[in-house]
C-alpha positions in Angstrom: -159.6 -104.5 2.9 -157.3 -105.9 0.2 -155.1 -102.8 0.4 -154.6 -103.4 4.2 -153.7 -107.0 3.6 -151.2 -105.8 0.9 -149.7 -103.3 3.4 -149.4 -106.0 6.0 -147.7 -108.4 3.5 -145.3 -105.7 2.5 -144.4 -104.9 6.1 -143.8 -108.6 6.8 -141.7 -108.9 3.7 -139.6 -105.9 4.6 -139.0 -107.3 8.1 -137.8 -110.6 6.8 -135.4 -109.0 4.3 -134.0 -106.9 7.1 -133.4 -109.9 9.5 -129.9 -110.9 10.4 -128.7 -114.1 8.7 -126.9 -115.8 11.6 -125.5 -118.5 9.5 -123.9 -116.0 7.1 -122.6 -114.0 10.0 -121.0 -117.1 11.5 -119.3 -118.0 8.2 -117.9 -114.5 7.8 -116.7 -114.3 11.4 -115.0 -117.7 11.4 -113.2 -116.9 8.1 -111.2 -114.1 9.8 -107.6 -115.2 9.8 -105.1 -114.6 12.7 -107.5 -115.4 15.6 -108.2 -118.5 17.5 -111.6 -120.2 17.3 -112.5 -119.2 20.9 -112.0 -115.5 20.2 -113.9 -115.7 17.0 -116.7 -117.6 18.7 -116.9 -114.9 21.4 -117.0 -112.2 18.7 -119.8 -114.0 17.0 -121.8 -114.3 20.2 -121.3 -110.6 20.8 -122.5 -109.7 17.3 -125.6 -111.9 17.5 -126.6 -110.1 20.7 -126.0 -106.7 19.0 -127.8 -107.0 15.7 -126.9 -103.5 14.5 -123.2 -104.2 15.0 -123.7 -107.5 13.2 -125.3 -105.9 10.2 -122.5 -103.4 10.0 -119.9 -106.2 10.3 -121.5 -108.1 7.4 -121.1 -105.2 5.0 -117.5 -104.4 5.9 -114.6 -105.7 3.8 -112.2 -108.3 5.1 -109.7 -105.8 6.4 -112.3 -103.9 8.4 -113.8 -107.1 9.8 -110.3 -108.1 11.0 -109.9 -104.7 12.6 -113.3 -105.0 14.3 -112.2 -108.4 15.8 -109.0 -106.9 17.0 -110.8 -104.0 18.6 -113.3 -106.4 20.1 -110.4 -108.4 21.7 -108.8 -105.2 23.0 -112.0 -104.2 24.7 -113.2 -107.6 26.1 -110.0 -109.5 27.0 -107.8 -108.9 29.9 -104.1 -109.0 29.1 -102.1 -109.2 32.4 -98.7 -107.5 32.5 -95.8 -109.8 32.2 
């Protein structure tokens, strides 16, 4: 019985370590320079809805995060022809 309780505790601990830290994600997204607050907010919302993307975003360096935001903009924003 105590082994089973230990296994359950380990599983819960593993899950909590693997959870997305939304506050840390928000901080990292909003630090990306060269984009307005609305765009960064949209990117943040998208990442929160896609946890695996968010986790990958969190481990990238600043240059790769900036590139991710740029790609996000290109895919999700309509740029009318002038």
